N, C-alpha and C positions, 0 to 999 in steps of 0.2 A: 793436731792441726787437721789431719786427714780424716779424723771422726766427725769434727766440727763441720768440714766441708760436706761430707757425705749426708750429714743431718739436713744441712741447709737445701741440698740438692732435692732431697726427699720431700721437704716442705714444700719447695717451689713446684715439683712434678704434682703433688696432692692439691696445692691451690689450682694449678692450671686444669686437671681433671675436674675439680669441683666447679671451676668456672664454665667449663665445657659443657658439664650436666647441667648448668642452671641455664646456659643460653640454649640447648637443646630443648629444655623443658619449657623455656618463656615461647621459643619458636612453635612448639607443640601447642601451647594455650592460646597463642594466636591464631593458629591454624584451626583449632576447635572454634575459637570464636567466631573466625571468618565464615565457618561452615553453619553455625547456629544462627548467625545474623540474618534478618529478613532480607533476600535478594528481591530485586525488583525487575519488572518489564516496562521499559519507558515507551510510550506513544506520543509522537508530536502532534499537539493539538493546534493546527493551523486555524487561524482566524481570518475573517474578511469583513470588511465594512459594508454595511448595508446601505441603501440609498437613503435612509432616515439618520443616518450617522451611527446607527448602533452597530454592536458587534455579533457575529454569528461564526460557527464552526463549519468547516469544510465537511461535507458529507462523509468523505472517507474517513475522518476522525472517528466517528461512531462504528464504521466496519472495523478499523484496526482494534479498536477498544473490545469489540466482542470477540474478534479473533485472539487477542491477547489474554482474555479470560480464558479462553479454551486451552491455549498454549501454557499458561500458569497452573492450570490443574493437572498437567501432565507430570509435573515434579513431585518427588517425594513429599516435600513440603511446598504447599502451594505459594507461587510467587505472588507478589503483590503488584497490581497493574497501575501505573501512574501515568497521567496526562501531563504533558510538558507545555505550558502555555507561556508565550513569548511577548505577547502585546504590551506595550506600556499603558494600555488602557486598562481601567477596572473591570476584571472578569466577573464580578460578583453576580451580576444579573443573569447571566448565561452559563456560569460554572455548574449549576444543578444539572444541566444536561449532560455533563460529563460522568457525574456519578450514577445518572439514570442509565447511561449506556455503556457502564462498564469500569469506571474508574474507582479505584479504592483511595486514590491521593492524588492530588494536584500539586505541582511545583510550578509557581509563577515566577519567572525570570524577568526581572526588570533591571534596565541600564539604559542611560541616555544615548549610547552609541550603538545600540541594537537597531538601527535604523533601515539596514539593507541586510541582504543575505549573508555578507560575511561577519557583519556583527552579530547575527542571529547565531550563526555557526559556532563564533567564538563563545558566546554566553552558554548555549548548549554543552558545548565541549568541557567547559568549566565545570558545569553540574555534574558531567558524567563522570569527571576525574575525581570528584569529590564523593558522590554516590554509589559509583561503581555498578550500574545496572546489568544484568545478565543479557538481557536482550532489548534491541531499540528498533522500533516500527515506525517508518515514516511514509506517509502518503506521496505516491509517484506523481506529484502535481508540479507545475512549473517551478514553485518555490522548493518543494520538497525534493526534487531533482537537482537544484542549485546547492543546497544546504548539504544533503546527505553525504557526497564524496568529501566535502570540506571537513565534516565533524569525523569520519573515519580515517581520513589522513592525520587529523589532529590527535586521534586516540590509538593509532598504529593498529587499527583492526581491519577486517574484511568487510564488504558491502555487496549483497546480492541485490541487483537491481530488477524493476519490473515483474516481480514474482507473481505468480498465478495459484501458488498453493503453499501453506505453512504448516509444518507438522513438527513434532518432538520426536527425535529418534536417540537411541542408546548407541554410542561410539567410544569404544575403550573405556567401558563402564561410566561414561559420562552422558548426561543429557544435553543434547545438541539441538539447535534449530536447524531444521531441513527445509531450506527454502528452493522451490522449484520454478523454474522459469523456461520458457522457449529459447533454444540456441540453433546455430546453422540455418538461419533465415526462417525459423519456424518449423525446420524438420524433424527436430528432436527435443524432448524435454530433459532438462538437466537438472539434477538435485543438488544442491550445493551446501557444504558444511563450513562453518566459520572456525578457524583456530583460536583466535584470540576473543576476548569479550570488550564491549558488547558486541554480540552478534547480531549485524545490522542487516536489514531489508526494506526495500521501499516496495510498495503494493499500489497498483492503479485502483481509481475509483472505480466502483460497482464489480470489483472482481469478487469481494468477499461481501457477507450478509451482515446488517445490522441486526440487533437483538430485538426480540419482539416484545418481551417484557421488561419491567423497570428493574434494574439491578439493584439500586439502592438511592435513599433521597439525599443523604449526607455522607460526608467522608472526611479525609484528612486534608488539611490545606497547609502549604509552607511556602514562604517566599524566598527566593534566592537572589543576592546580588554578586554576580561574577566578577572576577578580577580582570581588568582590562590594562593594567600596568604595562605588559608587554606586546600589547596589541597595536598593529598598524594599520590604519583604515587606508586601504588601497584603491577604494570605490568611491566615486562622487556623482551623486544623484543630479543629473541636469535637469531633467524635466520627468514628469509622469502624465501617462495618458491612459484611459479607460479603454478597454477593448470593447466595442459596441457589438461586437459579432456575437450572438446568443445561440448559434448553432450548437456549439458544445454542449451547453446546459439543455438545450432542447432534446438532443440525442440522448443524453445521460439519463433525463428524467421522462422520456417517452415511454408511454403505456404499450404502445404498438409501433412496431419498426418494420417497413418493407425495405428489403434490400435486393441489388441487382448485381450479377457476376458477369463474366464473360459470355456466360451462355444467352444473355440478352442481346449480344452482337453488335448493335448500333445505336446510336443516338435517338433514332425515331422509336425504338421499343424502349428506351429509358424514358423517354417524354410519356409515353403510356404509363411507365411505372408511377411517374409523377402523378399522373391524373388519379390513377387508382388510389394513391396514398392520400390525396387530398379528398376523395370520395370518402373513403372510411376513417379519415381523421389520424394518419399516420405519419410518422416522420420517416424522411426517406433517407437511404444509407447506400454504401457500396463494398464490394470487396477490393483487394489490392489489385486484381487483374483487371476490373472495372476502370480504377483508377489509372493504372499504367496504359490502357486504351484510350484514354482521354474521355470517356464516357460520364464521368461523374468527378468533382472536384476531390482533392485530398481530404478537404475538411469534413467530408462526409464517410471518410473511409472506417470501417469496423475490423478490429484484429489487433494483434500484437503490437503492429507498427503503426495503428489509427487509434481509434476510441474503443473503449471497453464499456458494454452496456448491459443493462438489466431489465428489459421491459417484460410485461406479463405476455406478450405474444411477438415473436420475430418470424416474419415470413421471408424466406430466401428464394428469389428466383435466379436460377442458371448459376449458382454459386457450388463449386465443388466441395468447399469445405477443408481446406488444409488446416494444418494444427495452428498456424498463426492467427487464422480466422476464428477458429471454434474458441481460442483463448479469449476472444473478445466478447463472446455469447455465452458464457459458460454459466451464467448465473439467469439466463432467460428462462421464464417460466414455462413457456411452450415454444418449441420451434417447428415451423411448418415449412418443410423443404420441397421445392419442385426442380426436378433435374432429371434429364433423360438417361443418367447414368446411374443404374441400379447399384453400382458400387462405389458410388461416390462418398467421401467420408460424412457429408452433411447429411446423407440419407440415414446412414447408420446411426448418426447422433440426434437425430430428430424425433420429436414426439407423434408427428403426423408425416408421412412421405407421399408425394406423388411422382410416380416415375413417368414422365412424359416431357414433350418439349416446353419449355418455359414460356417462350412467346405465345405458343398456341393456348396454354392455361390463362395467360394473362388476358389475351385478346377475348376468351370466353367469359373470364369474370368480369371484364369491364362491360362487355356486351350484356352481361346479365344486370349488372347494377344499373346502366344506362336505361334498361327497359323498366326495371322496378322504380327508377326515379321518374320516369314518363307517366307511369300509372299513378305515382303518388299526386303529380301536378294535374 
């Protein structure tokens, strides 16, 4: 009986070892499969209704697609860049623009409950749980800022908000998204890594650049219907009102911007700045310092806590150029700075620097322009 018992024990141990080895082999195969599967970078393609009832994509979508392609190329095996469309309208007429600006694939998420930002976040989170993207980029628009933290919370991952720079770095032998943003009131720039996936970041419009060439004419397309069984709709839309203030759009799309800072000192000099802007056909803006002094409304503020712009020419009168202000003009093609402090950051970061009193220079410019205008008449 003892010999039979020993034999049974040995057979049992042998089976356990075999099962353990098979389990390890299966886990290894799953790991290899996961590594060889095509990973993806998601970009939220926010849509907006035009006055004629058609659809269009927000300009930040094209900027993010271009940045995503650059990030994707930094991986050993290039990641696929996917645009996420959540409109219940048919995007066929406008989806070509996504392929042209950097999308390899489009996911179209449709559900009747995706009518507000909580429903949109739910639908996108369901897609992320299914497809498991490596990186997810969202524009820091009003809608983007509303859905991004909800999605991150549902996916138990991190989110870096209002980034000014996106790079890929190696951390502990892994490729990671390095998201840079101003911190401590704009006094420092912090680069943040995310432990979990998807690695999420929001980026303001006009911080990044759109691609100049056409990426492709056609690409992959897949419709996705999310599961809303456990979803509780906590938001009720009472009314919708269109914001008729076009200032944001005017600043973001302006070719020339003239901005004033504390160096202009008073309202009288800001009136001169407005006159100068009107003569040369420029949009007017201000620094946070000027806003704090009550010289200009906050809607005109440029910088990390204001608007981000990318004009062809940016003329700064009496602006010192703290980090948070420079973050807002990073993509300006030409920066002209007038400041009486030769060590001011704006002077160091300008293409043309005039070290002189800003009010004096403004008066001289106005005088010359007025004389020129008189001669023409």
